[in-house]
C-alpha positions in Angstrom: 36.0 -23.5 36.3 34.7 -20.0 36.5 37.3 -18.7 34.0 36.7 -21.8 31.9 33.0 -21.1 31.8 33.5 -17.4 31.2 35.6 -18.0 28.1 33.2 -20.6 26.8 30.5 -18.3 27.1 32.4 -15.4 25.4 33.0 -17.8 22.5 29.4 -18.9 22.3 28.3 -15.1 22.5 30.8 -14.1 19.8 29.6 -16.9 17.4 25.9 -15.8 18.0 26.9 -12.5 17.2 28.5 -13.7 13.8 25.6 -15.4 12.9 23.1 -12.5 13.7 25.4 -10.2 11.7 25.4 -12.7 8.7 21.6 -12.7 8.9 21.4 -8.9 8.8 23.7 -8.8 5.6 21.4 -11.5 4.1 18.5 -9.5 5.0 19.7 -6.2 3.6 20.8 -8.0 0.5 17.6 -9.5 -0.1 15.7 -6.3 0.4 17.4 -4.7 -2.4 16.9 -7.4 -4.9 14.6 -6.2 -7.5 11.4 -8.3 -7.7 10.9 -9.8 -11.3 7.9 -8.2 -13.2 5.1 -10.5 -13.5 1.4 -10.4 -14.5 -1.2 -13.1 -14.6 -2.8 -12.1 -18.0 -2.1 -10.0 -21.0 -4.9 -8.8 -23.2 -4.0 -8.3 -27.0 -7.4 -8.6 -28.0 -8.3 -5.3 -26.0 -5.3 -3.6 -27.4 -5.8 0.3 -28.8 -3.6 1.9 -31.3 -2.7 5.9 -31.5 -2.8 5.9 -35.3 -3.8 4.1 -38.1 -1.1 2.2 -40.4 -1.2 2.7 -44.1 0.4 0.3 -46.5 3.6 2.0 -48.0 3.3 4.8 -45.5 6.1 5.4 -42.5 4.4 4.6 -39.4 5.2 5.8 -35.8 2.6 4.9 -33.0 1.9 3.0 -29.9 -0.1 0.1 -28.9 -1.7 0.0 -25.1 -2.1 -3.6 -24.3 -4.1 -4.0 -20.8 -3.0 -6.8 -18.4 -4.4 -7.9 -14.9 -2.4 -9.3 -12.1 0.4 -7.0 -12.1 2.9 -7.1 -9.1 4.2 -3.6 -9.0 7.7 -4.4 -10.2 9.5 -2.3 -12.6 10.6 -3.5 -16.0 13.1 -2.4 -18.8 12.4 -1.7 -22.4 12.2 -4.7 -24.6 14.0 -5.7 -27.5 12.2 -5.0 -30.9 9.7 -7.6 -32.5 9.3 -8.1 -35.9 5.9 -8.0 -37.5 4.6 -11.2 -39.3 1.9 -11.3 -41.9 2.4 -7.7 -43.1 6.0 -7.2 -42.3 8.1 -4.1 -42.4 7.0 -3.2 -38.6 8.6 -3.5 -35.2 7.2 -3.4 -31.7 9.1 -2.5 -28.7 8.0 -2.6 -24.9 8.5 0.7 -23.3 10.1 0.8 -19.7 7.8 1.5 -16.9 6.5 0.1 -13.6 3.6 -2.4 -13.1 0.6 -1.5 -11.3 -0.5 -3.7 -8.4 -3.4 -5.4 -10.1 -4.6 -3.9 -13.4 -2.9 -1.6 -15.8 -1.5 -1.2 -19.2 1.7 -1.8 -21.2 2.9 0.6 -23.8 4.7 -0.8 -27.0 6.2 1.6 -29.7 5.5 0.6 -33.1 7.6 2.0 -36.0 8.5 1.2 -39.5 6.8 1.1 -43.2 4.3 -1.8 -43.8 4.9 -3.5 -46.9 1.4 -4.4 -47.8 -2.3 -4.1 -46.4 -3.7 -6.6 -44.1 -2.9 -7.7 -40.4 0.5 -7.2 -39.0 0.9 -9.5 -36.0 3.6 -9.2 -33.0 4.0 -12.0 -30.8 4.8 -10.1 -27.6 5.9 -11.2 -24.3 5.8 -9.4 -21.0 5.6 -10.4 -17.2 5.6 -13.9 -18.1 2.6 -14.0 -20.4 2.5 -13.9 -24.2 -0.2 -12.9 -26.9 -0.5 -12.0 -30.4 -0.7 -8.0 -31.1 -2.5 -7.3 -34.3 -2.5 -4.2 -36.1 -4.8 -3.7 -39.2 -2.8 -2.0 -42.0 -5.2 -0.1 -44.4 -4.7 0.1 -48.2 -3.1 3.5 -49.4 -6.2 4.7 -50.6 -9.4 5.1 -49.1 -11.5 3.8 -51.9 -13.8 6.9 -51.4 -14.6 8.9 -54.5 -12.3 11.7 -54.8 -9.2 9.4 -53.9 -9.0 10.8 -50.4 -6.2 9.0 -48.9 -5.8 7.7 -45.4 -2.5 9.7 -44.6 -3.5 12.9 -43.2 -0.4 14.3 -41.7 0.2 17.0 -44.2 -3.3 18.4 -44.0 -4.6 21.3 -41.8 -7.6 22.8 -40.5 -11.1 21.5 -41.8 -9.4 19.6 -44.7 -7.6 17.4 -41.9 -11.0 16.7 -40.1 -12.4 15.6 -43.3 -9.3 13.6 -44.1 -9.5 11.9 -40.8 -13.1 11.3 -41.1 -12.8 9.5 -44.5 -9.9 7.5 -43.2 -12.2 6.3 -40.3 -14.8 5.4 -42.9 -12.3 3.5 -44.9 -11.9 1.1 -42.1 -15.5 0.2 -41.7 -17.8 -2.5 -43.5 -20.4 -1.5 -45.5 -22.8 -2.3 -42.5 -20.8 -0.1 -40.2 -20.9 2.6 -42.7 -24.4 2.6 -43.1 -25.0 3.0 -39.3 -22.2 6.0 -39.2 -22.9 8.2 -42.2 -26.5 9.6 -42.0 -28.4 12.6 -43.4 -28.2 15.7 -41.7 -31.5 16.5 -40.3 -32.5 18.6 -37.0 -34.3 15.1 -35.9 -31.0 13.3 -36.0 -29.0 16.2 -34.4 -30.9 16.7 -31.4 -30.6 12.7 -30.9 -28.1 12.9 -27.9 -28.8 12.6 -24.1 -26.9 12.3 -20.8 -28.5 8.8 -20.1 -27.0 5.6 -20.6 -27.8 4.0 -23.7 -30.0 1.3 -22.2 -32.0 4.0 -20.1 -32.4 6.4 -23.4 -35.6 5.5 -25.1 -34.9 7.7 -28.3 -31.7 6.0 -28.6 -28.8 7.7 -30.2 -27.7 7.8 -33.6 -24.5 6.6 -35.3 -22.0 3.7 -34.8 -20.8 2.6 -31.1 -17.3 2.3 -30.1 -18.3 -1.2 -28.8 -18.3 -2.8 -32.3 -15.0 -1.4 -33.7 -11.9 -3.4 -33.8 -8.5 -2.0 -32.5 -7.8 -0.4 -35.8 -11.2 1.2 -36.3 -11.1 2.5 -32.8 -7.7 4.0 -33.3 -9.0 5.9 -36.4 -12.1 7.0 -34.6 -9.9 8.5 -31.6 -7.6 10.0 -34.3 -10.4 12.1 -35.7 -11.6 13.2 -32.0 -8.0 14.0 -31.2 -8.0 16.6 -34.3 -11.1 18.4 -33.2 -10.3 18.4 -29.3 -7.3 20.1 -27.5 -4.4 17.9 -26.8 -1.9 17.5 -24.0 -3.7 18.8 -21.2 -4.4 16.7 -18.4 -8.4 16.4 -17.8 -9.3 18.8 -20.4 -9.9 18.5 -24.3 -9.1 15.3 -25.6 -7.8 13.9 -22.2 -11.2 15.1 -20.5 -13.4 13.0 -23.2 -11.0 10.0 -22.4 -11.7 10.6 -18.8 -15.6 10.6 -19.2 -15.0 7.3 -21.2 -12.9 5.9 -18.4 -15.4 7.2 -15.7 -18.2 5.0 -17.6 -15.8 2.0 -17.6 -15.5 2.5 -13.9 -19.3 2.8 -13.1 -19.6 -0.5 -15.1 -17.0 -2.3 -12.8 -18.3 -0.7 -9.6 -21.9 -1.3 -9.2 -23.3 0.1 -12.6 -23.2 -3.1 -14.5 -21.1 -3.7 -17.8 -24.4 -3.9 -19.8 -25.3 -0.5 -19.0 -22.1 1.5 -18.5 -18.7 1.5 -20.7 -16.8 3.4 -23.5 -18.5 0.6 -25.6 -21.9 2.8 -25.4 -20.5 5.7 -27.0 -21.5 6.6 -30.2 -20.2 8.7 -33.4 -22.1 9.9 -36.1 -21.6 11.9 -39.3 -24.8 13.7 -40.2 -24.2 14.7 -43.7 -21.2 13.8 -45.9 -17.8 15.1 -44.4 -16.4 17.9 -46.8 -15.0 21.4 -47.1 -18.3 22.6 -48.5 -21.4 21.4 -47.5 -23.3 21.2 -44.3 -22.5 18.3 -42.0 -22.0 17.5 -38.1 -19.6 15.3 -36.4 -21.5 13.9 -33.4 -19.9 12.1 -30.6 -21.4 11.1 -27.3 -22.9 8.8 -24.5 -23.6 8.8 -20.8 -22.3 12.0 -19.5 -20.5 13.2 -22.4 -21.8 14.6 -25.6 -20.0 16.8 -28.4 -21.5 18.4 -31.7 -19.3 20.3 -34.2 -21.5 21.5 -37.2 -19.6 22.6 -40.4 -20.9 24.5 -43.5 -19.4 26.2 -46.2 -16.0 25.2 -45.4 -15.9 26.6 -41.8 -17.3 25.5 -38.4 -20.6 27.1 -37.5 -21.5 25.3 -34.2 -19.8 23.7 -31.5 -22.7 23.2 -29.3 -24.6 21.7 -27.5 -21.7 20.3 -25.4 -22.4 18.3 -22.2 -19.8 16.8 -19.7 -20.5 15.2 -16.5 -18.6 12.7 -14.4 -19.4 10.0 -11.7 -17.8 9.6 -9.3 -16.7 13.5 -9.2 -13.7 12.4 -6.9 -10.5 11.1 -8.2 -10.9 7.5 -9.5 -8.3 5.0 -11.0 -9.2 3.3 -14.3 -7.1 1.7 -17.0 -3.8 2.4 -14.9 -4.1 6.1 -14.1 -6.0 8.6 -12.1 -8.6 10.6 -13.4 -10.9 13.7 -12.2 -11.8 15.2 -15.6 -14.3 17.9 -14.3 -12.6 19.1 -11.3 -11.1 22.0 -12.9 -14.3 23.4 -14.0 -15.8 23.1 -10.5 -12.7 25.1 -9.0 -13.0 27.8 -11.6 -16.6 28.2 -10.5 -15.7 28.3 -7.0 -12.9 30.8 -7.7 -15.4 33.1 -9.6 -17.8 33.2 -7.0 -15.2 33.5 -4.2 -13.8 36.5 -5.8 -17.1 38.4 -5.3 -17.8 40.7 -2.4 -20.9 40.0 -0.1 -23.0 42.4 -1.9 -22.1 41.0 -5.3 -22.9 37.4 -4.3 -26.4 38.6 -2.7 -27.0 40.1 -6.6 -26.0 37.0 -8.0 -28.0 34.6 -5.8 -30.9 33.0 -7.4 -34.0 32.3 -5.2 -34.9 29.0 -6.7 -33.2 25.7 -5.7 -31.7 23.7 -8.8 -31.3 20.0 -8.9 -30.3 19.7 -12.4 -29.3 21.9 -15.4 -32.2 23.8 -17.3 -31.1 23.3 -20.7 -30.0 19.5 -20.9 -31.0 17.1 -23.7 -34.5 17.8 -25.2 -34.4 21.2 -23.9 -33.3 23.0 -27.2 -33.9 26.7 -27.5 -35.5 26.9 -24.2 -33.4 30.1 -23.2 -34.8 32.4 -20.4 -36.0 35.5 -22.0 -35.0 37.7 -18.8 -31.3 37.4 -17.5 -30.7 36.9 -13.7 -28.0 37.5 -11.3 -25.0 39.7 -11.6 -23.8 41.7 -14.9 -20.2 41.1 -15.4 -19.8 44.6 -16.8 -20.1 45.9 -13.3 -17.1 43.9 -12.0 -13.6 44.7 -11.6 -11.1 43.6 -14.4 -9.7 40.9 -12.2 -13.2 39.6 -11.5 -14.1 39.7 -15.1 -11.1 37.5 -15.5 -12.4 34.9 -13.1 -15.6 34.8 -15.1 -13.7 34.3 -18.4 -11.4 31.7 -16.9 -14.5 29.5 -16.3 -15.7 30.1 -20.0 -12.2 28.9 -21.2 -12.2 25.6 -19.6 -15.4 24.9 -21.9 -14.0 26.5 -25.1 -10.5 25.7 -24.9 -11.6 21.9 -24.9 -11.9 22.6 -28.7 -8.9 22.6 -31.4 -6.9 26.0 -30.9 -8.2 27.6 -34.0 -11.7 26.9 -33.2 -11.2 27.9 -29.7 -9.7 31.3 -30.4 -12.6 32.3 -32.8 -15.2 31.3 -30.3 -13.5 32.8 -27.3 -13.0 36.2 -29.3 -16.9 36.2 -29.6 -17.4 35.5 -25.9 -14.7 37.9 -24.6 -16.1 41.0 -26.5 -19.9 40.2 -25.2 -18.3 39.5 -21.5 -19.5 42.9 -20.1 -23.0 42.0 -21.4 -22.9 38.5 -19.6 -24.5 37.6 -16.4 -23.5 35.2 -13.7 -25.7 33.6 -11.2 -25.9 30.7 -8.6 -28.0 28.7 -6.1 -26.7 26.8 -3.2 -23.4 27.5 -1.7 -20.8 29.5 -3.2 -18.2 26.8 -2.5 -19.6 24.4 -5.2 -19.0 21.2 -2.9 -22.8 20.3 -1.9 -25.7 18.8 -3.7 -27.9 21.3 -5.2 -25.1 23.9 -5.8 -25.6 25.3 -9.1 -23.9 28.0 -11.4 -25.1 29.7 -14.6 -23.2 31.9 -17.2 -25.6 33.7 -19.6 -24.3 35.9 -22.0 -25.7 37.4 -25.5 -24.6 34.0 -26.8 -22.7 31.9 -24.1 -24.7 29.7 -21.9 -23.1 27.5 -19.3 -24.7 25.6 -16.4 -23.0 23.5 -13.7 -25.4 21.7 -11.2 -24.3 19.3 -8.3 -26.8 16.3 -7.8 -26.8 13.1 -5.9 -25.0 10.2 -7.0 -26.7 7.3 -9.0 -24.2 4.4 -8.8 -21.8 6.0 -6.5 -24.3 6.8 -3.5 -23.9 9.5 -0.7 -21.9 11.6 -2.9 -22.5 14.5 -5.3 -21.6 14.4 -9.0 -22.2 17.2 -11.6 -23.9 17.6 -14.6 -22.9 20.6 -17.1 -23.8 21.9 -20.3 -22.4 24.5 -22.6 -24.9 26.1 -25.3 -25.0 28.9 -27.7 -28.3 31.1 -28.0 -27.5 31.4 -31.8 -25.1 28.7 -32.4 -26.5 25.3 -31.3 -26.5 22.7 -34.2 -24.7 25.4 -36.2 -27.8 27.8 -36.0 -29.8 25.4 -37.7 
């Protein structure tokens, strides 16, 4: 009886072992089975395009299509989807990994459109479908002089003017009237760091929120030509980060009626050209740029305002942003390189809760310079000052940046640096100033407005003789 029971027990235990082992194999197999990529909604109406399509011109660009409800799964590249309406183009989904929640998909679009009009792609991704519409412009802008919308072969100011005309060609007569204004100082000073809803004077120009996808792509192509490309959180990418931050504020307590990329405005003050006086002005809450051209060259790149809330890294549009952190770190490095005696000389007695020369404070430069003269510093410490200046100047296209930087470098020894608060540049009321014969840069940490209990920066770059092109 005992032997029989032992054998029976052994058989039972062996059988259970096989079952457990089988379950483990099933679990292992299940764990490595890739999940199917899925999303809950796909928004073709909110898509943006990297370039403007032109009838009869070879097109290579991307469409960025927002989605919500992503499950975090990876997906492979899709097959080419032929356009309808306007034929000759193909859209292909690029491989990637879905965000968990909201994100964007990228479609590569190539080909040569056979006519003007709307090229439509019936796209499918993650179990959702929608019609992606790309507007194809006529081959000629229709403006006097016959400027074409294909600007690939143009360079320098001619390319900027070409892209400005290409943008104008996408607009209705009402939109064009809002964009194209007379150059006056009264129009040029109409910028602010405030949200549009809180700015009593109101910005001039055409706001991004009224543009369709093709128009927005043309506007951004122009901005990409005057700002440095390809550097994370600097140049063009820093501008995009400023717009993303406003979208973030709108969705996280600020309200979509006050904050968002749609409240950023572009204006042409004077007619874009390679001879006369005109200004490209672009800005909104926490970001403004103003490039002034005259006599076939750029004559001013300031005032230039940049700020961000929140200052800490945030996620918006499927990626992480921190567009002003490199500037903050450069100021901290500049002050951190000074001796205790030099820090004492650079220290300002007053407390600063904001910048001095923000909007509406044109021409109010102090007559006496304060702080530490850069000419008294070692070569290594001068380099730290110049590095901070470069993070503003090098936001511009390379040709313009080189000219401006050469001027500021030649004047570096007669430039002064000063600060108030802590030298770590991490606390509310920390304030930095660079004041030269021409360059003027301020950086101020202040309390959060929408994201409370954390500081956020305001910063302005001005030029003592070059603001608004010296006009």
